[in-house]
C-alpha positions as CSV (number, residue, x, y, z in Angstrom):
1,M,-39.4,71.3,-4.1
2,A,-40.5,71.8,-0.7
3,G,-37.6,74.8,0.2
4,R,-38.5,76.2,-3.1
5,V,-42.2,76.4,-2.2
6,D,-41.3,77.6,1.5
7,R,-39.1,80.7,0.4
8,V,-41.5,82.0,-2.1
9,L,-44.2,81.9,0.2
10,N,-42.5,83.7,2.8
11,T,-41.5,86.3,0.2
12,A,-45.2,86.7,-1.0
13,L,-46.3,87.0,2.9
14,A,-43.7,89.6,3.4
15,G,-45.7,91.5,0.7
16,E,-43.8,90.9,-2.5
17,R,-46.6,91.3,-5.0
18,A,-44.5,90.3,-7.8
19,A,-43.3,87.0,-6.4
20,V,-43.6,83.9,-8.7
21,L,-43.1,80.3,-7.9
22,N,-41.1,78.7,-10.7
23,A,-42.5,75.3,-10.5
24,S,-45.4,73.4,-12.7
25,S,-48.6,72.0,-11.0
26,S,-47.2,68.6,-12.0
27,E,-44.1,69.2,-9.9
28,L,-46.3,70.3,-6.9
29,L,-48.6,67.3,-7.3
30,A,-46.1,65.1,-7.2
31,E,-45.1,66.0,-3.3
32,P,-48.6,66.7,-1.9
33,V,-47.8,66.1,1.7
34,A,-45.1,68.5,1.9
35,V,-46.5,71.0,-0.1
36,A,-49.6,71.0,1.5
37,S,-47.9,71.1,4.8
38,L,-46.2,74.2,3.7
39,F,-49.3,75.9,2.6
40,E,-51.1,75.2,5.8
41,A,-48.1,76.5,8.1
42,A,-47.8,79.4,6.3
43,L,-51.6,80.5,6.6
44,D,-52.0,79.3,10.1
45,R,-49.2,81.7,11.3
46,P,-50.5,84.3,13.8
47,G,-51.6,87.6,12.1
48,V,-52.0,85.8,8.4
49,G,-55.6,86.9,7.9
50,V,-57.5,87.7,4.9
51,V,-54.8,89.7,3.4
52,G,-52.5,86.8,3.6
53,H,-54.9,84.5,2.1
54,W,-55.2,86.9,-0.9
55,M,-51.4,87.2,-1.1
56,V,-51.0,83.4,-1.6
57,H,-53.7,83.2,-4.1
58,E,-52.1,86.0,-6.0
59,L,-48.9,84.1,-6.1
60,L,-50.5,81.1,-7.3
61,R,-52.2,83.0,-10.1
62,N,-49.0,85.2,-10.7
63,S,-47.4,81.7,-11.4
64,K,-50.2,80.1,-13.8
65,L,-50.8,77.5,-10.9
66,Y,-54.3,78.3,-9.4
67,D,-56.2,77.3,-12.3
68,E,-54.1,74.5,-13.2
69,L,-54.8,73.0,-9.7
70,I,-58.4,73.3,-9.7
71,N,-58.5,71.7,-13.1
72,S,-56.4,68.9,-11.7
73,L,-59.2,68.1,-9.3
74,A,-61.1,66.6,-12.6
75,S,-57.9,64.5,-13.3
76,P,-58.5,61.0,-14.6
77,N,-55.7,60.1,-12.5
78,P,-57.1,59.2,-8.8
79,Q,-53.7,60.0,-7.1
80,T,-53.7,63.4,-9.1
81,R,-57.1,64.2,-7.9
82,A,-56.3,63.4,-4.4
83,A,-52.9,65.4,-4.4
84,A,-55.0,68.4,-6.1
85,A,-57.7,68.1,-3.2
86,R,-54.9,68.0,-0.4
87,I,-53.2,71.4,-2.1
88,C,-56.3,73.2,-2.8
89,G,-57.7,72.8,0.5
90,A,-54.1,73.7,2.2
91,A,-53.8,76.8,0.2
92,R,-57.7,77.9,1.3
93,M,-58.5,77.9,-2.5
94,T,-62.4,78.5,-1.7
95,D,-63.0,78.3,-5.6
96,S,-62.3,75.0,-5.7
97,I,-65.0,73.7,-3.2
98,V,-67.8,72.7,-5.5
99,W,-65.0,70.5,-7.2
100,I,-63.9,68.9,-4.2
101,S,-67.0,68.6,-3.1
102,D,-68.1,66.3,-6.2
103,L,-64.9,64.3,-4.9
104,L,-66.6,63.1,-1.6
105,E,-68.6,60.6,-4.0
106,D,-65.5,59.4,-5.9
107,A,-64.8,55.8,-6.3
108,E,-61.3,55.8,-5.0
109,P,-61.5,55.8,-1.0
110,R,-58.1,57.9,-0.9
111,V,-59.4,60.7,-2.9
112,R,-62.6,60.6,-0.8
113,E,-60.5,60.8,2.5
114,A,-58.7,63.7,0.5
115,A,-61.8,65.6,-0.2
116,V,-63.0,65.4,3.6
117,R,-59.4,66.7,4.6
118,S,-59.4,69.4,2.4
119,L,-63.1,70.8,3.0
120,S,-62.2,70.4,6.7
121,R,-58.9,72.7,6.1
122,L,-61.2,75.1,3.8
123,G,-63.6,75.8,6.4
124,G,-66.6,78.2,6.4
125,R,-70.3,77.3,6.0
126,R,-70.1,76.1,2.5
127,A,-67.6,73.5,3.2
128,V,-69.6,72.7,6.4
129,D,-72.7,72.2,4.4
130,Q,-70.9,69.8,1.6
131,L,-69.6,67.9,4.5
132,M,-73.1,67.3,6.4
133,A,-74.7,66.6,2.9
134,A,-72.4,63.5,2.6
135,A,-72.6,62.8,6.3
136,D,-73.9,59.2,5.6
137,R,-70.9,58.5,3.3
138,I,-68.2,59.8,5.7
139,P,-67.3,57.6,8.8
140,V,-68.6,59.2,12.0
141,Y,-64.9,59.9,13.4
142,R,-63.7,61.6,10.1
143,L,-66.6,63.8,10.0
144,A,-66.3,64.9,13.5
145,I,-62.6,65.6,13.0
146,A,-63.7,67.6,9.8
147,L,-66.4,69.5,11.6
148,S,-63.9,70.4,14.6
149,R,-62.0,72.1,11.9
150,A,-64.1,73.6,9.2
151,A,-67.1,74.8,11.5
152,S,-67.5,77.8,13.2
153,D,-69.3,78.6,16.7
154,V,-72.5,79.6,14.8
155,D,-72.3,76.5,12.7
156,I,-71.9,74.1,15.7
157,E,-74.7,76.1,17.3
158,A,-76.9,75.8,14.3
159,L,-76.2,72.0,13.7
160,M,-76.7,71.0,17.6
161,R,-80.0,72.7,17.6
162,Q,-81.3,71.2,14.4
163,P,-79.3,68.2,13.3
164,A,-80.5,66.3,9.9
165,S,-79.9,62.8,11.2
166,E,-79.0,60.9,14.3
167,R,-75.3,60.4,12.6
168,A,-75.2,64.3,12.1
169,A,-75.9,64.6,15.7
170,V,-73.3,62.1,17.0
171,A,-70.5,63.9,14.8
172,T,-71.5,67.1,15.9
173,V,-71.8,66.3,19.5
174,L,-67.9,64.7,19.1
175,A,-66.9,67.5,17.4
176,C,-67.6,69.7,20.4
177,G,-65.5,67.6,22.4
178,L,-62.6,67.8,19.8
179,R,-62.6,71.4,19.7
180,R,-62.4,71.3,23.7
181,D,-65.5,73.8,23.6
182,V,-66.1,74.8,27.3
183,L,-69.0,76.9,26.3
184,R,-70.8,73.6,25.0
185,V,-70.5,72.1,28.5
186,S,-74.1,72.8,29.7
187,P,-76.0,71.9,26.2
188,L,-73.8,68.7,26.0
189,L,-75.2,67.7,29.6
190,G,-78.7,68.7,28.5
191,I,-78.2,65.9,25.7
192,A,-76.7,63.2,27.9
193,H,-79.6,63.5,30.4
194,D,-82.3,64.1,28.3
195,R,-83.6,60.5,27.6
196,R,-85.6,61.8,24.3
197,W,-82.2,61.8,22.4
198,P,-80.8,58.3,20.7
199,R,-78.7,56.7,22.9
200,P,-75.7,56.8,20.6
201,V,-76.1,60.8,20.7
202,R,-76.2,60.7,24.5
203,L,-73.1,58.3,24.5
204,A,-71.3,60.9,22.2
205,A,-71.9,63.7,24.6
206,C,-70.6,61.9,27.6
207,K,-67.5,61.2,25.5
208,A,-67.3,65.1,24.3
209,L,-67.4,65.9,28.0
210,A,-64.6,63.5,29.1
211,T,-62.7,65.2,26.0
212,I,-63.3,68.8,27.1
213,A,-62.5,67.7,30.7
214,D,-64.2,70.8,32.4
215,S,-64.7,70.3,35.8
216,S,-68.1,72.1,35.7
217,A,-69.5,69.0,34.2
218,A,-68.4,66.7,36.9
219,D,-71.6,67.2,39.2
220,G,-73.7,66.5,36.4
221,L,-71.9,63.3,35.1
222,H,-72.1,62.2,38.6
223,R,-75.8,62.5,38.8
224,L,-76.2,60.9,35.4
225,A,-73.8,57.9,36.4
226,E,-76.0,57.7,39.4
227,S,-79.5,57.7,38.3
228,D,-80.0,57.1,34.7
229,P,-81.8,53.9,33.7
230,D,-79.8,53.1,30.7
231,P,-77.0,50.9,31.9
232,V,-74.9,51.9,28.6
233,V,-75.3,55.4,29.2
234,K,-74.7,54.9,32.9
235,K,-71.5,53.4,32.3
236,A,-70.4,56.3,30.1
237,A,-71.3,58.8,32.3
238,E,-69.3,57.0,35.0
239,R,-66.1,56.8,32.9
240,A,-66.3,60.4,31.7
241,H,-67.0,61.4,35.7
242,R,-63.8,59.5,36.3
243,R,-61.5,61.1,34.0
244,L,-62.6,64.6,34.9
245,L,-61.8,63.6,38.7
246,R,-58.4,62.3,37.6
247,R,-57.9,65.7,35.5
248,A,-58.4,67.4,38.8
249,V,-55.9,65.5,40.7
250,G,-53.3,66.2,38.0
251,K,-53.1,62.4,36.9
252,P,-52.8,61.3,33.3
253,R,-55.8,60.5,31.7
């Protein structure tokens, strides 16, 4: 099945509008990891933009698979729901966002996890809004990973400027680190130094700065490590500063 999907995807992206995938939705859903990986790899290729996405969606429609995959998100079988979420997200089927968002409240943990992963792959403002609406039900580390993939620079800026909750602020700050977002070094230093922010957010800022590991943060982290009255934040700043220094001399993290 994986080989068949790969060949037809290549044909469709080469411009063959009549390409058809001779497979049923149940066959695709039986191998969700392999199938999703092929869609992700195809759509992540350099130069595959909006037109490439449209070609893949036309392939699925021509193959009578597009609607079937979306309908599978409402299957009574949790394995099928999870598989459909994974494939719809990998194929960037934006029409599925509203249905996948409902799966964030699914009774099955594996379905909820697949929904988070799917929204992170779909990306865009609608996906980010749905992730943040469910922030209290998603583990912080998973939310941060999803935001790092789904959010645009504009989304991140808006979330940092006006977070909906402390948990949302922590996840957003950690996402900046995961994105290796050098442009956020100055705002992250501001958060780390500002004692009006809750401690978890300041700690997350220190961790994000350590992950970004940009030398421009070294002085700010050093001052924080020397003078902050909160011993927990002080220790986090010290650790982040040491990591920056090790990076500067080429040592492993």
